N, C-alpha and C positions, 0 to 999 in steps of 0.2 A: 581470366583472360580467351576472350570469344575463339571460338573452331568453326571454320565456313566449310563447309562439303559441298564442293560443287561437281556434278554429272561422275560420279565415280563408278565404275566397271571394274570388277574384276571377274574373270572365270580360269575355270580348272580342267583343261581339255573341254569337253563339250560340254561341262557341268557350269553355268551361270551361279555364281555365288550373290553376285552384288550388279545390278543391272539399270545403271544412270540413277545414282543416289544422289540425292541434295538433300543438305540437313542444315540446321544454324543452330549453334549450341550458346546461348549467352553467358557472359564472365560472371563467374560467380555461382551458376547455378550448378543443381545435383540433377543429372540428365540420365534415365534408363534408359538403355536401349533393349526393347523388351520382344521375344519370338518363339516360336518353337525351335528344337534342335534345327538345325542345319539351313537354317534359314537366312542367316547373313550377318547376324549381328557381332561375332567375336572378329569376323573377317574384316567388318568397318571399323572395329576398334583396334585392330593391328593396324591397319592401314594409316590411321588417325595418329598409330605410334611410330611407325616407320619400320616397324615388323615388316609388313607386306608391302609390295609394290604394287600400285592400281595397273591396271590397262590403260583405262583413261581416267580422266576427271581430276581435280585440284582439291589440297587439303592447305587453308588458311590456318594460323595458329595466330592470334592478336596481330591481325593484317599482312602477317608475313609470309608469304607463298612456302609452305614446307613438305610441298609434292616432291621435292629431290632431296631434302637436309637428311642425312641419316639419324638413327634415333637417338643420339647423343646430343645433336645438337639441336633438338624440337623441345629441350629441356621437360619431358612428360615423366611422371613417375607411374611405374606401372607394377599392379599388381596382379599374380597369378590366383587362381584356384589352386593349385600346388605352392605351396609358400618359397619354394625356390631359397630356404636359408642355408647358410655355411655353417653346417655341422657342427666343426671343429671351432667355431667361434662363439663366443658369450652373445647375450642378447645384445648387450650394450654394443660389442664389439661389429653384430651385423649391423645397427641402426647406424653406426658410426664408419662403414666400410666405403660407403659413396664420398662421404667428408674428404677421406683419409687419402681417394686415388686423385682428390681435387687439390690434394696438399694446403688445406685448410690449418688455422694457425691449432697445435692443441690445444689452449684453452678455449676456442671459439667451439673448437669440434665438442670438448668435454660439456661447456655449455647446452649447446644442440641437443646433443644427448640426452642429459639431463632432464631440458624442457620436454622432448617428445616423452621421454619414459612416465613422464608424469602426466601429460595427454593423455598416454592411452592405458593409462594404472598400469603399469610393468616396473616401475621404480624400484619394488622388492625383488625385483628378478633379475635383476640389472647383471649378473653375475651367473648366471645359471647357462646352462647348454638348450638350443631350441629342443633337444629330445625330452627334455625336463620341463616341456610346457604343455600344456593342453591345446589340443586344438585352437581353440578361440582366441587362447594368449599365442600361440606362433602367429596368427591371423595378424594380431592388433602389431604385431615385432614389423610384420610384413609392412603394413601400413606405415607404420614409424618410420622404417627405412627409406619407403619410397619418399616422403615428406620431408625427411633431413636436408635433402638439397635444394630444398624449397622450390618443387615444380613451378611451370605455369599451369599443368593441367594434371590432373590426376587421375590414372585409367586402369579399370579393375575389371578384369574378366572373370565373373562369377566366383567372385572372393570368398562366398559362405557357402559353395557348391558342395564340398567335400565334410562337410560339418550337420550333425544331427541338426533337427526341428527344432529343439528349445534353445541351444547354442546358435542356430541362427537367427533366431527370434531376439536374441538379448544383444547381437551384434549388429542386426541392422537398425535395432536402436538407436545404439553404442553410435553407428558410422550418422545416422544422422544429426545425432549432437555433435560430433566432431566437425560435420562440415561445417553447421552453424558457428562454430570457435574459428576454424582456419580458414574459411571462405574461398578455397580454393577451387577450380573449376572442375568440377567431378563429373567424368562418363561413367558406368558402370553398366555390365552385361549381364542378364538374369533371362531364365524363363520362368522364374516363379512371381506370377502375377499378384500375390499378396505382396510380395516383399518390392516389386515396384510400386503400387499403390500406397503403401507405407512409407516408402522414403523417399521417391524423388521428387522434385516440382516438377519435373517435364517428363514425360514417358513419349519415345517413339518406335512405334510398332513395325516391327519386320518382318517380313513372310516372303518367303522365295526368293528372296534378293531385291525385294521393292518395300518401297516406305506404305504402309497401309494407313497410319495417321499420326501425325503429331500433336498434342496436347497435355493439358494439366491430367493428374488421376482422376478427378472430378469430371471434365469435359470428355474423355473417354469413356469411364462409366456410364455417365447419362446421357452422351450423345455421341455413341459410336459412327464411325462412317458407313462401314457396312458390315455385315454378319460374320466378318472373321474374328474383327476388335471387341464385337458386342461378345460372340461365344468365346474367346481368350481371355477377356478380362471380366470374369463372374460368370455364375451360374445361368444357364439360360434352358428354356423348353421352347416347344414350335404349339403356336395354337393357330389354328387355320393353317394360312400361308405366311407366318409371322413369326418370326424368334421373339422371346420376351422373356423377363425376368421371372422366374417363378414368385418372387415377392410383391411382385408387380399385376397379379392377378385376382381379380374380385371373384368371389364364390356366392352362389344364389341357389338358394333349396327351390325357388319357385320360375317358371318359364319366363325370361326376358328378353325381349326383343332384341335380335343382332347377335345373341351370346351362342355359346357353343355347349352344345348338352350333351352329356357324357355319366358312367357311371364311375362311383371312386371303386378302385380295384384293388387297391392297396394302401396302407395308412401305414407311416413308419415316425416314431416319435424320436427326434433326437435334440434332448435337453429340455429346453422350453418351446422348441417349435415342435410344428408336426408336419411332415411331407405327406402330399395325397398323392397318390398317382390316378389319374382320372384317365378313361377311357373314351373319346367323344363317339359315341352313335353312329354305329356302322363299321367301325375300324376293329380290323381281323384280329391284329395283336398287339403284344404289348410295345411294337416299334412306334406305335401311332400315341402312346398315353401322353398325356397331359402332366408336367410335373408342377404342386402350388405348391407356396410355404404359409404356413400360418403358424400364430400363436398358438401355443395349446387351449389358451384360456376360449381364443374366439371359436377353433373348430367345437371344442366341446358347448360353448352358448349354441351353436347351429345342428348340433348333435349329429355330426357328421361322422362316418364310420363305413366299413367297406359296403358294398351294396346300395348307399344313399344314390340318388340320383341327382345332379347337380349342372349349372348352368353356370358358363366362365366368361368373363371378358374381360379387358385389360382397366386398371384402375384408371381413373381418371388423369390424364396428366403424364400417364404410362411410357415409355421409349420401346416403339416396336419397329424392327427391321425386316425387310422383305427376306424371304429366305433365298441364298443362292440358286441361281437357276443355270441350265448350261453346263458346258466341260468344266473339267476340274480347273481350279486358279483364276476362273473368269468371273472378273466382280458384276452381280448385278449393275443397271443401269437405273434401278429405281432408287429414290433416296429415301430415307429414314422417314419414319410417321409418328408424330406425338399425338393422343388423345386430345384433344381441346374438355375445359371444361365444361360439363353438361352435354357430350355426345361420345359413343361408343365408335374406336374405330373398327373397321370394318375387316372380318379376319377370315 
C-alpha cells in the first residue's frame, strides 16, 4: 500500500528533527530510510506509524489521510530494534497475540500462526519462551508477530541494530527473501549503508531533518546528488577539489596532462586489494593524502611501493562530486561531474 508524506515538519524545542519532508513510497516496495544518527529517520518512521505527531504536514496510507488517525487504526506493523516480546508467553503465543485481541476464531489463529512460524523458520521453537531463542530468532519472531494481523504497511526501526555483524548479514538476506514472498509495503530505518544497499528497492537519504536524495541503490551509489550522499554511501577520497571513489582513480607512473602528481607514502594490503596513500606534491601532512584502491596484481605490475612517484586521474566515466564549501550543512550549488570517454576531468 502506498505511503505519501507531504510537508512533514517536527521539532523538539529549538531542535528541528524534520524540515518540510516530502516522500512517496510505492505499493509493495521495500524502502530504506538511511542517514546518520539524529538525522530524523526514526522520527519520520514513527510519524508514519502514528507514534509521533507532526507539527505540520500530512501522511496518507493507500489514499486515506492518516495524519490524525491513532496507530491502531492505521493498520501498520511495527518492529523495534529491541524485540519487545512478552517474556512469559511462548513464541506461538507472542505471534498470536494481535489476532487474539482482535477476537479472531481459534482455528484461524492457529492456522495463521503455523503459517507464519514456518515462513520465518521458527516452527520447531513454537513452544519455547523468547529467552530461549537467539537474538536473530527473537527478531524473526517479532517480524512474524507484526505480520500476523496482515498490516498494510510494515515499519522496521533499525531491526537488526542490536545483533552482531554475522547475524545482521544473515537476517538482512532473510528479510529480502521474506519481502519477496509477502510483498507487503515495507519501510525500514538503518544507518548501515551496506544493509540499505543490499536489501532496499529504494533508499531515502535523510540528513539533519532534510531529504538529500531518493533513488535506487545503483542511482545513489553511481549518481550521488551531492558530496554528503557520495560520502555516506561508500568510500570516498579527495582528488583536487572533488570527491571520488578510491577504485575510480587511475594510477600512472609517468607524467600525464591534467593528472595530480604525488608520492606513495603508505601501502596497505587488504586481501586481494592494495590500498595506496598518495601525498600530492606540495602537501604538508597526511590530511591531504589521496586513497587509491587497486588489485594486488595490478599494483605489482606497475611496481608500486612506498616512495614511488605517481600521477593520479579519474577513470574514464568516473563520477566526481565537488567538495562542499561554506558553512556546515550548506550544499554546494555545483552539480556532480562525470568524466566523458576520452577526456580527463579537471581536478
